[in-house]
N, C-alpha and C positions, 0 to 999 in steps of 0.2 A: 623437348619436353621435359621439364626434371618434374615427374612425381613422387611424392613423399608421402607413404603409405601413414605413417605415423602423424601425420599432419594433415592427410585426411579421417583418421579416427578422433582425433582430438575434434574436429569440426563438425564429426556427426553427432560427438558426445555432447559437445558443447549445443546445438541445436536441438538436441532431445533436450536439454536440460530446459531449455529454452522454450519449448513447446510445454511439457511439463506445469512449466511455472504460474507460463502463459491461462495455460487450461484445465487446471486445479490448484489454486494458489489456497496457501493457510492460512488463515487472520488470527489475529490476536485483540483484543479488543480491551483497552483500557481507558478508564473514568479518573480523569484530572482533579476532579471535583464540582462535578456538575448536579442539575435538580435531579437526574435521574429520568427526565424525559428523553432525551435522547438515547437511555440505555433501555428504555422500551420499548423503542422504537428498532433499535437496535436488534433485538431480542427477537422483534415481532418479523422480522425480515428473516428472519431463520424457523419458522413455523409454517405448517405445510400450506397453509394460504399464500406467501408470497414465496417460499421456498427459494433462498439463498444460495440452497445446494445445487439448484438447476443449472446455473453456470459456473458448478466446478467450486466453490467456494465453500472452506470447510472451518471451522470455530473451533480453534488450536488453543490448547491452556499452558502451553509452554512458548517463552521469545524464542527457544533457541531453535523451532522446526517453523516459525513463523514467518511468510514471505510480506504480510501486510498488517502495520501496525493501524489500528480504527479507534482512533482518541476523543475522546469527547468529553465538553467541560473548558473551564478555563483552567490554564496551569495555579498551581497553590503553588507558593510557598514550600508545602510539607509533602505536596508529589513533585517536584520540580525534580529532583536526583531520581525520585523511581522513575520516573518517566525516561529519563537519560540513560538509566543501568538498563531497563528494558530495550531500549533504541539499540543500544550499545551490544546486546546479548544477542539480538538479530541478528541471522545470515549474510552474507552481501548475494546478492541485490534486495536491497526492500525499501519496502515502498510506505506510506504513511498518510493517511487517509483523515482529515480533519472534520467530524460530524457534527453540525449546530453549530447555530450562533456564538455559543462562548468559546468555542475550542477555533473558530475563525479569527473574532473580535473581541474575546472576552466577554460578549453579549453584556447581560444585567447584572455580572457579577465585575465588570469593570472599574477599574479603581479604590476596589477595596484594599482593606492593608494586610489581607492575606495572599491579594492574587497577586500573580505576576504578570500574567496577562494572557494572549491566545499561543496557538499550541507553536505555530512558526517561531515562536520567539526562544523557541527551548531549541527543537526540531528542526529538521527542514521538513517542509510537509509536500507530497506530491499531487494532492487532491483533494477539494473543498466541496463540504455539500449542503449548502443551505437550510435555514428553517431554523425555527424553536417548536415543537423539534420538527427535523424533516419527518416526510411522512415514509413507510417504508419503502414506498417505490423510487423515490428520492436517491436513499440510498444503495439500492440495487441498480439506479441508473450510472451513477457517481463510479461506484464499482466496478461497472460494466465497461465504460469510458476508459476509466483509468487502465484495463485489460488491453482495449482497444489501442489506446495510445503506445502500451508495450509491446505488440505486437508490431504497429507502423516502425518504432525506432527499432526493433528488432529487424525487419526487412529492409529498412532500410543502410545500416548497418549492413550484413549482409550483403547485399547491393554494392556499397562501397567496396566490401575486403573482396569481394569477388572481381569488381573492376580493378583493386589493384593488382591482383593475382593474374590475370590477364597482361594488363602490362610490364608484370615481373618476367612472363614467360613470352613476353614477344621480344625481349632484350636480351 
């Protein structure tokens, strides 16, 4: 059996980074042209009454430090390039959450002359939280479900990697 200490160190470090990303994600909020109803509800999730930080989520001001982009509102022509730039500045792996009817489908602003449409017409979206505006409980639930799906994805990847290593060691 060939044990590579460098590979073991890399695997342990990757597991630690994944654990930190899942248990303490940093989020950035971007309003791409909404009526501010969803923005008020997102801010309400950060207050002591709902306390989004209890699940480890911290609102961050810089996209270069954020893991999750929380986007509200329909994407306007004016904000399309800014949204793409913010998304590109985020480090990998990055996740996008579309909050509210406008971010999901364009909502009441769909068809307006200055509206491109929903968020996933511009950048890929990982989680959708419907509502106009969605309640803080729904926002917290959506973020928690995103984090749980990341845990499941990570555990599947680890089990596949372990079975591949076992098959390699048998040969």
